[in-house]
N, C-alpha and C positions, 0 to 999 in steps of 0.2 A: 345291317350289312350294306356294304358299299357297291357290291356287284353280284351278279348271279353266280350260282354254283360254288359258293364258299362254305355255306352251312345248309345242310338238309336235315330235316327232322322226320321221324317216322313214328307211327303208332298203329294200333289195331282197335277196331270196334266191332260190334256185332249187331245183326239185324234179324229179327224174328220172322220166320215164314211158317206156313202150315207144314212144310217138309222138314223143318228143323232150322237151326241157326245158319246164317250166312255171315262169314267174317270178311271184313274189309281192312286191308293194310294200305296205308298211304305213305308217300314220300313227298314232302313239301319243301320247296326252296324258300328259305326264310327271307331272302331279298325281296321277292315279289309276292309271297304267299301262294304261288302257283303250285298246284298238285302236279308234280312231274312224273310220278309213277304211282300205280295202284295195282292191287290184286284182290280178287274176290274168290273165296273158296268155302267149301262146307266144313273144313277142318282148320284148326288154328295151329298148324305146324310151322316149322321153320321155313318150309317152302313158300308159305304165304308171304313172309317178309322178304325172302330172297327174290321171289318173282317181282314184287313191287320195286325193289332196288334195281334189279336188272332192267326193268322197263324204264326207270328214270335214267340209268346210265346210258342205255342205247338211244333214248330220246335226246339227251343233253350232250353227250360226248365231252365231258369236262376234261378228260385227259388225266393220266396217272400222276402228273406233276402239278395239278391244280391246287393242291393244299386243301382239298375238300374235307370237311368234318361232317360226320353223320351222328346226330344226337337222337337217342331213344330212351325209353324207360328201361328198367332192369328185367324185362320179361324174358322168359327162357328162350323164346325164338331169337331175340336179338343177342342173347349171350351164347347161343349155340356155336359150336366150332365151325359148322358149315357156313353160318352167316358171317362169322369173323373171317373165314377164309375168303369169301367173296369180297369183303371190304379190303382185305390185303391185296387180292388180285387186282382190284381197281385203284389201289393207292389211296384209299379213303381212311381217315383217322376216326376211330370210334370214340364217342362220348356218350356216357350214360348218366341218367338222373341220379341224384343222391338218394339214398335209401329213404323211402317214405315221403319224397318230395315230388308230388305230381305237378307242381307249378312249373317245373323245368320244361315241361312239354305242353305248355298252355296253348301254343299255336295249333297243334293238332287236335287238342281237346275242343278248342273253339270251332275248328272245322267240323268235327263230328257233331257238335251241338247244333251248328247251323244246318247241316244235312238233315238231322232228325227233326228239327223244328220246321224248316222251310220246305222240305220235300216228303219226308216219310211219316210225319205225325198223322195219326188217325187212319193210316192205310193198313190194310191187311193183305199180305201177300200169300196167294195160294201156292206159289212155287218160288224156288230160289231164282229161277230164270226171270220171273217177273220183278223180283227185288233187284237183281243185277241190272236189268234194263233201266229201272228208275235211278239207281245209284250212278251208273255211268252217264246217263243223260244229265243228272244234276252236276256231276264233276265237270263235264264239258261246259255246261252253262256257267258254273262257278269260275272256271279259268277264263272264259271269254267275255262274260257279261257282268258278273256280280261285282258291285262297287264296294270298295273298302275304305273306311275312313283313314286307316294307317297308310294308304297309298294315294292320298289326296283325291279320294273318291273316283278312282279309276279301277278297272279290272286288273287282275294279275297280268294278263297278256298285254293289255294296253300299257301298263306300268313298265314292263320289260321292253316293249317296243319303243317307248319314249326314251328310256335310258339308252338303248342301243343307238337311236338316232342322235343322241347328244354326245356320243363318243367321237373323238377325232378319227378321221378316216386314215387308214394306212395307205401310203403311196405304194402302188404296184410296181414290181420290178420290171 
């Protein structure tokens, strides 16, 4: 991607707690690998992915004419009418993986693998609240600090800041 907010990807993973499952949905900007939206819930309904998308939209404000594409797998949450209605409302074009092809969403799968290996491995969460705190702390660290080889060993936020600084300044009227 040549600039932010052109292609976002989303996916869902789960985290075990003593109270039951905690589900995490993320929205990642492919330009910088920054997690621009997320949602954590005890159920894996369409609201989980809608909340993550709304968070990304309100954080980034790409505009309805940005030509933004949102890519996901074929999960029922992403295929739901309610989710598609939100995409339409925001002017986002939906893109879905081919049937049986998980590699189309490799970026989000990599994020989840890193979360589980780097932060959650070996931990036992007594409550969903405890797991949520760990996940949110890791997501913030990931965006601000974690270095990526695909980003010339900078963090997602540093990569976007450097890109923004390199853009020609608009003359003010």
